[in-house]
C-alpha positions as CSV (number, residue, x, y, z in Angstrom):
1,M,-27.4,-2.7,-8.5
2,I,-28.4,-3.6,-5.5
3,T,-26.0,-2.9,-2.3
4,S,-26.3,-3.2,1.5
5,D,-27.1,0.8,1.2
6,T,-29.9,0.4,-0.9
7,M,-31.7,-2.3,1.3
8,T,-35.0,-1.3,2.9
9,A,-34.8,-1.0,6.8
10,G,-37.0,-3.7,7.2
11,A,-35.0,-6.0,5.2
12,P,-34.0,-9.4,7.3
13,A,-30.7,-9.3,8.6
14,S,-29.6,-12.3,6.5
15,A,-30.6,-10.9,3.5
16,K,-28.2,-7.9,4.6
17,S,-25.3,-10.1,5.3
18,E,-26.0,-11.9,1.8
19,S,-25.6,-8.3,-0.3
20,S,-22.6,-7.2,2.1
21,I,-21.0,-10.4,0.7
22,A,-22.1,-10.1,-2.8
23,S,-20.9,-6.5,-2.9
24,V,-17.2,-7.5,-1.4
25,R,-17.2,-10.1,-3.9
26,R,-17.9,-7.9,-6.6
27,M,-15.6,-5.5,-5.4
28,L,-12.5,-7.8,-5.1
29,K,-13.3,-9.4,-8.5
30,N,-13.3,-5.4,-10.2
31,S,-9.8,-4.9,-8.1
32,L,-8.6,-8.0,-9.5
33,L,-9.6,-7.1,-12.6
34,I,-8.3,-3.8,-12.4
35,S,-4.8,-5.0,-11.5
36,I,-4.8,-7.3,-14.3
37,R,-5.7,-5.0,-17.0
38,D,-3.8,-1.8,-15.8
39,S,-0.5,-1.5,-16.9
40,V,0.0,2.2,-15.8
41,L,-1.1,1.5,-12.2
42,L,1.1,-1.7,-12.3
43,K,4.2,0.4,-13.2
44,L,3.1,2.8,-10.6
45,A,3.0,0.2,-7.9
46,T,6.2,-1.5,-9.2
47,V,7.9,1.9,-8.6
48,D,6.8,2.6,-5.5
49,L,7.6,-0.5,-4.0
50,M,11.3,-0.3,-5.4
51,L,11.5,2.9,-4.0
52,L,10.8,1.8,-0.7
53,I,12.8,-1.0,-0.9
54,F,15.7,1.2,-1.5
55,Y,15.1,3.8,1.5
56,I,14.6,0.4,3.8
57,G,18.2,-0.9,2.3
58,L,19.5,2.8,2.7
59,F,18.2,2.6,6.5
60,L,19.5,-0.4,7.4
61,G,22.8,0.3,5.5
62,S,22.9,3.9,7.7
63,F,22.4,1.9,10.9
64,F,26.3,0.4,10.1
65,L,27.6,3.1,8.4
66,Y,26.7,5.4,11.2
67,P,29.3,4.9,14.1
68,A,32.0,5.2,11.1
69,L,30.7,8.5,10.3
70,M,31.3,9.4,13.9
71,G,35.0,8.2,14.0
72,E,34.0,4.9,15.8
73,P,34.0,2.2,13.1
74,C,32.4,-1.0,15.1
75,H,32.7,-4.7,14.0
76,T,30.6,-6.5,16.5
77,K,27.2,-6.5,17.7
78,D,28.8,-5.6,21.6
79,E,30.6,-2.4,20.1
80,F,27.1,-1.4,17.8
81,N,25.5,-1.8,21.5
82,A,28.1,0.2,23.3
83,F,28.1,3.0,20.6
84,Y,24.4,3.4,20.6
85,N,23.8,3.6,24.2
86,Q,26.8,6.5,24.5
87,Y,25.4,8.4,21.8
88,K,21.6,7.8,23.1
89,G,20.2,11.1,22.8
90,I,21.4,12.0,19.3
91,T,20.8,8.4,17.8
92,I,16.7,8.8,18.8
93,V,16.5,12.2,17.4
94,V,18.2,10.7,14.5
95,A,16.0,7.7,14.4
96,L,12.8,9.9,14.5
97,I,14.3,11.9,11.5
98,I,14.8,8.7,9.6
99,Q,11.6,7.6,10.6
100,F,9.8,10.4,9.5
101,L,11.2,10.6,6.2
102,G,10.4,7.0,5.5
103,T,6.7,7.6,6.9
104,F,6.5,10.8,4.5
105,L,7.7,8.7,1.4
106,T,5.5,6.0,2.2
107,N,2.4,8.4,2.2
108,F,3.4,10.4,-0.9
109,L,4.3,7.0,-2.9
110,L,0.6,5.5,-1.6
111,L,-0.8,9.1,-2.8
112,T,0.4,8.7,-6.1
113,V,-1.3,5.0,-6.8
114,D,-4.4,6.3,-4.7
115,S,-5.0,8.9,-7.2
116,E,-4.8,7.1,-10.0
117,I,-6.8,4.2,-8.7
118,I,-9.8,6.1,-7.8
119,R,-9.9,8.0,-11.3
120,V,-9.5,4.4,-13.0
121,W,-12.1,2.6,-11.0
122,N,-14.3,6.2,-12.1
123,G,-13.6,5.1,-15.6
124,Q,-10.7,7.4,-16.6
125,K,-7.4,6.3,-17.9
126,A,-4.5,6.3,-15.3
127,D,-1.7,8.5,-16.0
128,F,2.0,7.9,-14.9
129,K,3.0,11.7,-14.5
130,R,-0.4,12.7,-13.0
131,G,0.1,10.4,-10.2
132,W,3.3,12.2,-9.1
133,R,1.9,15.5,-9.7
134,T,-1.2,15.0,-7.7
135,A,1.0,13.5,-4.8
136,A,3.0,16.4,-5.0
137,S,0.2,18.9,-4.7
138,H,-0.5,17.4,-1.6
139,F,2.9,17.8,0.0
140,W,2.1,19.7,3.4
141,S,-0.9,17.3,3.7
142,L,1.1,14.5,3.9
143,V,4.0,16.5,6.0
144,T,1.2,17.3,8.8
145,W,0.0,13.8,8.5
146,S,3.5,12.3,8.5
147,L,4.3,14.3,11.6
148,L,1.3,13.0,13.4
149,I,2.1,9.1,13.0
150,T,6.0,9.3,13.0
151,P,6.1,8.2,16.9
152,F,3.8,5.5,16.1
153,N,4.7,2.8,13.5
154,F,1.4,0.6,13.6
155,M,-0.5,4.0,11.9
156,W,0.8,3.5,8.7
157,V,-1.9,1.1,8.3
158,A,-4.0,3.4,8.7
159,S,-2.3,5.6,6.3
160,M,-3.3,2.7,3.7
161,C,-6.5,1.7,4.8
162,I,-8.6,5.1,5.2
163,V,-6.4,8.5,5.2
164,I,-4.4,8.3,2.0
165,P,-7.7,7.5,-0.1
166,V,-9.4,10.4,1.6
167,L,-6.2,13.1,0.6
168,T,-6.8,12.2,-2.8
169,R,-10.0,14.6,-2.8
170,D,-8.8,16.7,0.1
171,K,-6.1,19.0,0.5
172,T,-6.6,19.9,4.3
173,V,-3.6,20.4,6.2
174,N,-4.9,19.3,9.7
175,P,-4.2,15.9,10.2
176,F,-6.9,15.5,13.1
177,K,-9.5,16.2,10.5
178,M,-7.9,13.9,7.9
179,L,-8.3,11.2,10.4
180,W,-12.0,12.4,11.5
181,R,-13.2,12.4,8.1
182,S,-11.7,8.8,7.1
183,V,-13.2,7.2,10.5
184,L,-17.0,8.8,9.4
185,L,-16.5,7.2,6.0
186,L,-15.3,4.0,7.2
187,L,-17.9,3.6,9.5
188,K,-20.4,3.5,6.8
189,I,-19.0,0.7,4.7
190,W,-16.7,-1.1,7.8
191,K,-18.8,-4.4,7.4
192,E,-17.5,-4.4,3.6
193,F,-14.1,-3.2,5.0
194,L,-13.8,-6.3,7.4
195,L,-14.8,-8.8,4.8
196,G,-12.6,-7.5,2.1
197,I,-9.4,-7.7,4.5
198,V,-10.4,-11.3,4.8
199,G,-11.0,-11.7,0.9
200,M,-7.6,-9.7,0.0
201,L,-5.4,-11.9,2.9
202,V,-6.9,-14.8,1.4
203,I,-5.7,-13.9,-2.4
204,A,-2.8,-12.8,-1.3
205,Y,-1.9,-16.3,0.5
206,W,-3.0,-18.1,-2.5
207,V,-0.6,-15.8,-4.5
208,F,2.6,-16.2,-2.7
209,C,2.3,-19.7,-2.0
210,L,2.2,-20.0,-5.6
211,V,5.7,-18.0,-6.1
212,F,7.2,-19.4,-3.1
213,G,6.2,-23.1,-4.7
214,S,7.5,-21.9,-7.5
215,N,10.5,-20.4,-6.2
216,A,11.4,-23.9,-4.1
217,I,11.1,-25.6,-7.6
218,F,13.6,-23.1,-9.3
219,R,16.1,-23.8,-6.0
220,A,16.1,-27.5,-6.5
221,I,16.3,-27.7,-9.9
222,S,19.3,-25.0,-9.5
223,S,21.4,-26.6,-7.2
224,Q,21.8,-29.5,-9.5
225,C,22.9,-26.7,-12.4
226,P,25.9,-25.1,-13.5
227,P,26.7,-22.0,-11.4
228,L,25.3,-19.7,-14.7
229,I,22.2,-21.5,-15.4
230,A,21.9,-21.3,-11.2
231,W,21.9,-17.5,-11.5
232,I,19.5,-17.3,-14.2
233,L,17.0,-19.2,-12.2
234,L,17.4,-17.2,-9.0
235,S,17.0,-13.7,-11.2
236,V,14.0,-15.3,-12.3
237,C,12.6,-16.2,-8.8
238,I,13.5,-13.1,-7.4
239,T,11.5,-11.5,-10.4
240,L,8.4,-13.5,-9.6
241,S,8.7,-12.6,-6.3
242,L,8.7,-8.9,-6.5
243,N,6.1,-9.0,-9.2
244,A,3.9,-11.1,-7.0
245,L,4.1,-8.5,-4.0
246,C,3.8,-5.3,-6.6
247,F,0.6,-7.0,-7.7
248,C,-0.9,-8.2,-4.1
249,Y,0.0,-4.1,-3.2
250,L,-1.6,-3.2,-6.1
251,F,-4.4,-5.4,-5.8
252,C,-5.2,-3.9,-2.2
253,N,-5.1,-0.3,-2.8
254,C,-7.6,-1.2,-5.5
255,Y,-10.1,-2.6,-3.2
256,L,-9.6,-0.1,-0.5
257,C,-10.5,2.8,-2.8
258,G,-13.3,0.9,-4.2
259,Q,-14.5,1.1,-0.8
260,Y,-13.6,4.3,-0.4
261,I,-15.5,5.5,-3.2
262,K,-18.5,3.9,-2.2
263,A,-18.5,5.1,1.0
264,S,-18.2,9.0,0.0
265,E,-20.3,8.5,-3.2
266,G,-22.7,6.2,-1.7
267,V,-22.8,4.1,-5.2
268,E,-20.5,1.1,-5.8
269,P,-18.1,2.0,-8.5
270,D,-17.9,0.1,-11.6
271,P,-14.9,-0.7,-14.1
272,E,-16.6,-1.8,-16.7
273,A,-18.3,1.9,-16.8
274,D,-17.3,3.6,-20.5
275,P,-14.5,6.0,-19.4
276,A,-15.0,9.6,-18.3
277,E,-13.2,12.4,-19.8
278,L,-10.3,13.4,-18.0
279,A,-10.2,16.6,-16.3
């Protein structure tokens, strides 16, 4: 298999570009294949997203319940603003704690999926429980990394794209080493990485267009139906949307983990290879 890493130094720039595009196309195709055919990975991705959605709902609910727990229930926007301005110091501390817990949970759940995706890329079979055990074995690494990025909301993207795949094989508790090693790997495949991001966005766009288009049709039909049938159609719409979200989440992680394997091992992974023996 010819990739940009195996091209000679004297090859034309156009050939290198074509090789990168061809490599990204293969990687996107194989990522779709893994996402479609591996039900264990889809279950992991679904559980992950459901837990994150639950946590976000809990966080939003705590925003409204917190004043009541402090003995000062609020009912209007002005009352909430006055309350949080009055307790600004403690609110900041509580917000940072909640943000750290959310960041840690996100990283933990990402690791459960990524560790099994990498095994599937290497020809093994995914295992639901093993993914959780792997994440638990990296507990302190996840804690230190989450502590570092908690004040920076945008850094969860760095977790998903480069750091968490590295942590599947590296148990260092130094978050700066995690970031440095991740950046070094990213520099090896930066072109394929950027091209892949564009490809993933295009595929995700069409998936969501299909889902939202179907939802619009369902809503139009349900508006003319009895309440019971309308609720059934609404449930179908929600199910389709959640399934599309889980699929896109899994697909993106499959591609990112595939690029991590290519950068770290120097070869493009092939999910069609003969399954290896599980460790």
